[in-house]
Kinemage of the C-alpha trace (Angstrom):
@kinemage 1
@onewidth
@group {chain A} dominant
@subgroup {mainchain}
@vectorlist {calphas} color= white
{ca met a 1} P -233.836 93.740 -5.922
{ca arg a 2} L -233.032 97.865 -5.612
{ca gln a 3} L -233.634 98.939 -1.723
{ca ser a 4} L -236.481 101.001 -3.659
{ca glu a 5} L -238.391 97.721 -4.425
{ca trp a 6} L -238.000 96.161 -1.354
{ca asn a 7} L -239.598 99.132 0.080
{ca glu a 8} L -242.704 99.720 -2.268
{ca asp a 9} L -243.373 95.617 -1.598
{ca val a 10} L -243.073 95.915 2.451
{ca pro a 11} L -246.976 96.837 4.053
{ca glu a 12} L -246.961 99.755 6.196
{ca ser a 13} L -248.807 97.454 8.922
{ca met a 14} L -248.160 93.358 9.551
{ca pro a 15} L -251.132 91.591 9.558
{ca glu a 16} L -253.255 91.233 12.214
{ca asn a 17} L -253.117 87.462 12.133
{ca met a 18} L -249.314 87.672 12.759
{ca his a 19} L -249.899 88.282 16.726
{ca glu a 20} L -251.968 85.137 16.371
{ca gly a 21} L -249.174 82.614 15.618
{ca lys a 22} L -250.462 81.964 12.416
{ca gln a 23} L -248.824 82.968 9.606
{ca glu a 24} L -248.786 81.552 5.803
{ca gly a 25} L -245.947 79.301 4.126
{ca leu a 26} L -243.357 80.567 1.398
{ca tyr a 27} L -245.504 79.015 -1.389
{ca gly a 28} L -249.129 80.438 0.192
{ca gly a 29} L -250.403 77.810 2.461
{ca lys a 30} L -250.989 78.820 5.528
{ca his a 31} L -250.730 77.703 9.428
{ca asp a 32} L -251.286 78.133 13.157
{ca gly a 33} L -248.365 77.230 14.210
{ca lys a 34} L -248.379 73.750 13.847
{ca gln a 35} L -246.072 71.610 11.456
{ca glu a 36} L -245.868 67.785 10.648
{ca gly a 37} L -243.100 66.443 10.801
{ca leu a 38} L -240.334 64.732 8.459
{ca his a 39} L -242.036 61.752 8.706
{ca gly a 40} L -245.651 62.833 8.210
{ca gly a 41} L -246.343 63.353 11.835
{ca lys a 42} L -247.498 66.648 13.209
{ca arg a 43} L -246.478 68.600 15.676
{ca thr a 44} L -247.042 72.095 17.347
{ca met a 45} L -244.443 74.619 17.559
{ca glu a 46} L -245.825 77.615 20.117
{ca met a 47} L -244.837 80.949 18.612
{ca pro a 48} L -243.079 83.357 21.337
{ca thr a 49} L -245.556 85.832 23.029
{ca asn a 50} L -244.651 89.507 23.743
{ca asp a 51} L -246.941 88.809 27.670
{ca pro a 52} L -243.879 88.987 30.211
{ca ser a 53} L -245.550 86.808 32.650
{ca lys a 54} L -246.222 83.800 29.813
{ca met a 55} L -242.524 84.430 28.981
{ca tyr a 56} L -240.640 83.545 32.629
{ca gly a 57} L -243.499 82.032 34.670
{ca ser a 58} L -245.480 83.274 37.460
{ca gly a 59} L -243.096 82.215 39.856
{ca thr a 60} L -245.799 80.272 41.341
{ca ser a 61} L -246.176 76.690 39.900
{ca ala a 62} L -244.150 74.357 42.133
{ca asp a 63} L -242.967 72.298 39.045
{ca ala a 64} L -241.527 75.052 37.552
{ca ser a 65} L -237.825 76.034 38.273
{ca pro a 66} L -236.955 79.193 39.882
{ca cys a 67} L -236.870 81.922 37.485
{ca leu a 68} L -236.352 85.864 37.236
{ca asn a 69} L -239.632 87.802 37.683
{ca ala a 70} L -240.565 91.761 37.323
{ca asn a 71} L -239.219 92.260 40.805
{ca ser a 72} L -235.930 90.370 40.632
{ca leu a 73} L -235.347 92.111 37.814
{ca ser a 74} L -235.710 95.528 39.341
{ca asn a 75} L -233.577 93.932 42.431
{ca val a 76} L -231.019 92.943 39.591
{ca glu a 77} L -231.086 96.257 37.595
{ca ala a 78} L -230.340 98.141 41.412
{ca arg a 79} L -227.721 96.060 41.939
{ca val a 80} L -226.146 96.238 38.909
{ca glu a 81} L -226.437 100.674 39.247
{ca val a 82} L -225.372 100.279 42.641
{ca ser a 83} L -221.878 98.778 41.543
{ca ala a 84} L -221.685 100.366 38.520
{ca lys a 85} L -221.699 104.063 41.017
{ca ser a 86} L -219.672 102.021 43.878
{ca glu a 87} L -217.010 103.759 43.904
{ca pro a 88} L -213.336 102.491 43.067
{ca lys a 89} L -211.221 100.174 45.203
{ca glu a 90} L -208.540 102.440 46.124
{ca gln a 91} L -205.324 101.380 44.518
{ca pro a 92} L -202.478 99.972 46.973
{ca lys a 93} L -200.241 102.863 47.688
{ca glu a 94} L -197.216 102.613 45.651
{ca gln a 95} L -194.088 101.726 48.094
{ca pro a 96} L -190.674 103.778 47.713
{ca lys a 97} L -188.329 101.707 46.498
{ca glu a 98} L -185.520 100.319 48.829
{ca gln a 99} L -182.896 102.501 48.825
{ca pro a 100} L -179.938 100.245 48.473
{ca lys a 101} L -177.879 100.151 51.469
{ca glu a 102} L -175.007 101.097 51.828
{ca gln a 103} L -172.108 99.156 51.418
{ca pro a 104} L -169.716 99.662 54.077
{ca lys a 105} L -166.598 101.175 52.766
{ca glu a 106} L -163.825 98.577 52.586
{ca gln a 107} L -161.255 99.328 54.805
{ca pro a 108} L -157.197 99.454 53.952
{ca lys a 109} L -155.753 95.855 54.532
{ca glu a 110} L -152.928 96.547 57.043
{ca gln a 111} L -149.443 96.913 55.835
{ca pro a 112} L -147.623 94.452 57.476
{ca lys a 113} L -144.778 96.225 59.658
{ca glu a 114} L -141.438 95.749 58.247
{ca gln a 115} L -139.784 93.922 59.909
{ca pro a 116} L -136.758 95.308 61.358
{ca lys a 117} L -133.599 94.209 59.410
{ca glu a 118} L -131.774 91.609 61.330
{ca gln a 119} L -128.048 93.202 62.197
{ca pro a 120} L -125.404 90.625 61.226
{ca lys a 121} L -123.664 89.470 64.221
{ca glu a 122} L -120.596 90.105 64.802
{ca gln a 123} L -118.239 87.730 63.330
{ca his a 124} L -115.925 86.823 65.948
{ca leu a 125} L -112.415 86.767 64.376
{ca pro a 126} L -109.670 83.874 66.023
{ca arg a 127} L -107.402 85.594 68.302
{ca ile a 128} L -103.545 84.482 67.260
{ca val a 129} L -100.389 84.477 69.153
{ca val a 130} L -97.453 84.473 67.534
{ca phe a 131} L -94.241 83.001 69.481
{ca ala a 132} L -90.859 84.210 68.271
{ca ser a 133} L -87.043 84.670 68.237
{ca gly a 134} L -85.341 86.249 66.130
{ca ser a 135} L -86.193 88.486 62.914
{ca gly a 136} L -89.724 87.832 63.015
{ca ser a 137} L -89.983 87.876 58.660
{ca asn a 138} L -93.075 85.304 59.237
{ca phe a 139} L -94.209 87.127 62.048
{ca gln a 140} L -94.721 90.340 59.324
{ca ala a 141} L -96.176 87.621 56.662
{ca leu a 142} L -99.022 86.912 59.023
{ca val a 143} L -99.378 90.671 60.151
{ca asp a 144} L -99.576 92.087 56.735
{ca ala a 145} L -101.894 88.881 55.492
{ca ala a 146} L -104.428 89.761 58.136
{ca ala a 147} L -103.954 93.212 57.093
{ca cys a 148} L -105.874 92.740 54.262
{ca gly a 149} L -108.658 90.415 55.521
{ca gln a 150} L -108.766 88.192 52.948
{ca arg a 151} L -105.525 85.946 53.137
{ca leu a 152} L -106.147 85.577 56.937
{ca lys a 153} L -108.913 86.221 58.754
{ca ala a 154} L -107.782 86.598 62.121
{ca asp a 155} L -106.864 89.156 64.490
{ca ile a 156} L -103.089 89.316 65.382
{ca ala a 157} L -103.208 89.804 69.126
{ca leu a 158} L -99.919 88.937 70.805
{ca leu a 159} L -96.465 88.451 70.234
{ca val a 160} L -94.274 86.197 72.415
{ca cys a 161} L -90.528 86.971 72.336
{ca asp a 162} L -87.960 84.989 74.718
{ca lys a 163} L -85.184 87.729 73.618
{ca pro a 164} L -85.474 91.161 74.677
{ca asn a 165} L -83.122 92.591 71.311
{ca ala a 166} L -84.769 90.263 68.517
{ca arg a 167} L -86.524 92.453 65.593
{ca val a 168} L -89.669 90.987 66.102
{ca ile a 169} L -90.318 93.399 68.437
{ca glu a 170} L -89.913 96.235 66.484
{ca arg a 171} L -91.793 94.557 63.822
{ca ala a 172} L -95.192 94.115 66.708
{ca lys a 173} L -94.616 97.760 67.311
{ca gln a 174} L -94.673 99.233 64.203
{ca ala a 175} L -97.747 96.709 63.791
{ca gly a 176} L -99.301 97.636 66.874
{ca val a 177} L -99.307 94.616 68.172
{ca gln a 178} L -98.790 93.677 71.623
{ca thr a 179} L -95.493 92.303 72.870
{ca ala a 180} L -95.038 90.402 76.045
{ca ile a 181} L -91.538 89.321 76.508
{ca phe a 182} L -90.332 86.191 78.700
{ca glu a 183} L -86.731 85.333 79.500
{ca pro a 184} L -85.775 82.442 80.370
{ca lys a 185} L -82.851 83.247 82.267
{ca lys a 186} L -85.615 84.400 85.254
{ca tyr a 187} L -87.273 81.104 85.508
{ca thr a 188} L -85.995 77.854 87.378
{ca ser a 189} L -87.713 75.498 84.645
{ca arg a 190} L -89.468 75.833 81.312
{ca glu a 191} L -92.763 74.212 83.173
{ca asp a 192} L -93.011 77.819 85.466
{ca tyr a 193} L -91.947 79.451 81.944
{ca glu a 194} L -94.346 78.149 80.379
{ca gln a 195} L -97.239 78.388 83.251
{ca asp a 196} L -96.374 82.004 83.222
{ca val a 197} L -96.777 81.987 79.134
{ca leu a 198} L -100.348 80.421 79.669
{ca arg a 199} L -101.763 83.038 81.834
{ca leu a 200} L -101.334 85.440 80.015
{ca leu a 201} L -102.728 83.568 76.691
{ca his a 202} L -105.852 82.524 78.545
{ca lys a 203} L -106.292 86.497 80.029
{ca gln a 204} L -106.210 87.381 76.401
{ca arg a 205} L -108.597 84.610 75.184
{ca ile a 206} L -105.821 83.378 72.528
{ca asp a 207} L -107.545 80.708 70.136
{ca trp a 208} L -104.361 79.529 68.440
{ca val a 209} L -100.648 79.057 69.212
{ca val a 210} L -98.211 79.875 65.888
{ca leu a 211} L -94.864 79.100 66.303
{ca ala a 212} L -92.422 81.322 63.849
{ca gly a 213} L -88.905 80.771 63.943
{ca tyr a 214} L -89.210 79.968 68.213
{ca met a 215} L -86.182 78.671 69.118
{ca arg a 216} L -87.515 76.779 72.818
{ca leu a 217} L -89.062 73.390 72.750
{ca val a 218} L -92.257 73.570 74.105
{ca thr a 219} L -93.404 71.372 76.757
{ca pro a 220} L -96.885 69.585 77.941
{ca val a 221} L -98.190 72.620 79.532
{ca leu a 222} L -98.818 74.773 76.829
{ca leu a 223} L -99.132 71.579 74.445
{ca arg a 224} L -101.534 70.422 76.556
{ca ala a 225} L -103.900 73.656 77.214
{ca tyr a 226} L -103.794 74.134 73.225
{ca glu a 227} L -103.519 70.662 72.264
{ca gly a 228} L -104.481 70.548 68.294
{ca arg a 229} L -104.186 74.523 67.763
{ca met a 230} L -100.601 75.119 67.819
{ca val a 231} L -99.111 74.570 64.636
{ca asn a 232} L -94.923 74.749 63.227
{ca ile a 233} L -93.440 75.938 60.179
{ca his a 234} L -90.026 74.426 59.510
{ca pro a 235} L -87.220 75.041 56.572
{ca ser a 236} L -87.016 71.583 55.218
{ca leu a 237} L -89.005 68.832 53.992
{ca leu a 238} L -90.045 67.092 56.805
{ca pro a 239} L -89.004 64.612 58.148
{ca ala a 240} L -85.499 65.349 56.396
{ca phe a 241} L -83.274 67.690 57.987
{ca pro a 242} L -85.237 68.553 61.542
{ca gly a 243} L -84.416 70.768 64.539
{ca met a 244} L -81.420 73.567 63.834
{ca his a 245} L -79.384 75.027 60.559
{ca ala a 246} L -81.426 72.617 58.322
{ca val a 247} L -80.543 74.770 55.596
{ca arg a 248} L -77.082 74.333 55.836
{ca gln a 249} L -77.938 70.544 56.570
{ca ala a 250} L -79.461 70.478 53.227
{ca leu a 251} L -76.453 71.948 51.241
{ca asp a 252} L -73.936 69.666 53.228
{ca tyr a 253} L -75.594 66.763 51.485
{ca gly a 254} L -75.755 67.649 48.417
{ca val a 255} L -79.357 67.229 47.668
{ca lys a 256} L -80.991 69.132 44.821
{ca val a 257} L -84.037 70.089 46.599
{ca thr a 258} L -85.442 70.957 49.617
{ca gly a 259} L -88.242 73.023 50.693
{ca val a 260} L -90.746 73.949 53.471
{ca thr a 261} L -93.594 72.142 55.856
{ca val a 262} L -95.795 73.231 58.271
{ca his a 263} L -97.141 70.785 60.960
{ca leu a 264} L -98.800 70.407 64.087
{ca val a 265} L -96.723 70.557 67.331
{ca asp a 266} L -95.600 67.580 69.549
{ca glu a 267} L -93.988 66.959 72.110
{ca gly a 268} L -90.787 66.243 69.941
{ca met a 269} L -88.371 68.316 67.693
{ca asp a 270} L -90.473 69.179 64.512
{ca thr a 271} L -92.223 65.155 65.078
{ca gly a 272} L -95.887 66.573 64.728
{ca pro a 273} L -98.534 65.881 62.232
{ca ile a 274} L -97.376 67.221 58.971
{ca leu a 275} L -99.949 69.352 57.455
{ca ala a 276} L -98.660 71.215 53.798
{ca gln a 277} L -95.248 71.292 52.179
{ca gln a 278} L -93.776 72.950 49.456
{ca val a 279} L -90.884 72.091 47.434
{ca val a 280} L -87.414 74.654 46.508
{ca ala a 281} L -84.884 73.383 44.275
{ca ile a 282} L -81.513 73.874 45.132
{ca leu a 283} L -79.499 75.470 42.539
{ca pro a 284} L -75.905 74.546 41.915
{ca asn a 285} L -73.780 78.232 42.769
{ca asp a 286} L -76.595 78.395 46.001
{ca thr a 287} L -75.092 79.847 49.657
{ca glu a 288} L -77.045 79.419 52.673
{ca asp a 289} L -78.238 82.725 52.996
{ca thr a 290} L -79.780 83.071 48.798
{ca leu a 291} L -80.936 79.213 49.271
{ca ser a 292} L -82.663 80.718 52.830
{ca ala a 293} L -84.047 83.623 50.601
{ca arg a 294} L -85.887 81.715 48.466
{ca ile a 295} L -87.343 79.048 51.572
{ca gln a 296} L -88.490 82.193 53.450
{ca gln a 297} L -90.593 83.463 50.081
{ca ala a 298} L -91.664 80.056 49.900
{ca glu a 299} L -92.600 80.720 53.716
{ca his a 300} L -94.446 83.518 53.594
{ca glu a 301} L -96.606 82.183 51.054
{ca leu a 302} L -97.850 79.061 52.275
{ca tyr a 303} L -97.951 79.874 56.441
{ca pro a 304} L -100.920 82.434 56.301
{ca gln a 305} L -102.570 80.399 53.533
{ca val a 306} L -102.368 77.082 55.949
{ca val a 307} L -103.447 78.677 59.106
{ca gln a 308} L -106.415 80.183 57.498
{ca asn a 309} L -107.078 76.528 56.419
{ca leu a 310} L -107.325 75.376 59.950
{ca leu a 311} L -109.371 78.414 61.051
{ca ser a 312} L -111.870 77.645 57.934
{ca ala a 313} L -111.755 74.345 59.545
{ca glu a 314} L -112.582 75.085 63.040
{ca leu a 315} L -115.510 77.247 62.448
{ca leu a 316} L -117.000 74.296 59.705
{ca ala a 317} L -116.661 72.241 62.714
{ca ile a 318} L -118.211 74.211 64.794
{ca ser a 319} L -121.574 75.440 62.687
């Protein structure tokens, strides 16, 4: 149906009986608000009314539940209006953001103080006294070995000589080694002689006694003071040919070899414990001089080496 058609069919005013709760049915019948139930019974359905007092009740009935009346509505409307006009709640002020606390600056780590380097302790070189009576070739070999500081780490501190005219005295002077001359004829006994020598050795703080061509027997005075610290060199393969003239004895005996022996000193003549030996061959045409020269060459090589070994062994034993 078009809108125009709908408007034409609608009457200008509603029927009066519409307010009385009466209404024609859809199929032309009229009813008064009463309607039959589905099973033939009748029920009455009251139509809504426009009277507010009837819609909401008088509010005076004891049986009725409490309900809103006109005054209540006015109060509600007033409260709503007041609520609408009420000022908005004060918004909480925004708290200023907490500034991050400044972290304390990390203190630079204190650098450990550099410890002063420990100065190496000054090494005390063993102090040696050399006893000699002759030319002093072995004395010179010991001085040369100590001077280089490699073959012999020792201080040749003193020369003791029993002959004032011996060539070794000049060698000591040239090497800057202090020399003490003790002439036996000035003493009544060997013991008195060595007592005087021993006082000087103690004064000079001597550690080792090295005999190098010393032509006197050592008495117990020195042996007890330097027991195990007195060494000698001999031009033969001991125990063969002890004493003086060992090179001549080897040639006279006709042996094919001889040599050099380094030994500790005791009260006997060349009888102390043997420390080292070196063989020297005897040639067919050898003389005492030629053979002695080769033996001395062997002595100069062997003696500083053995003395150094003794000193090193002593240092190891002490440490």
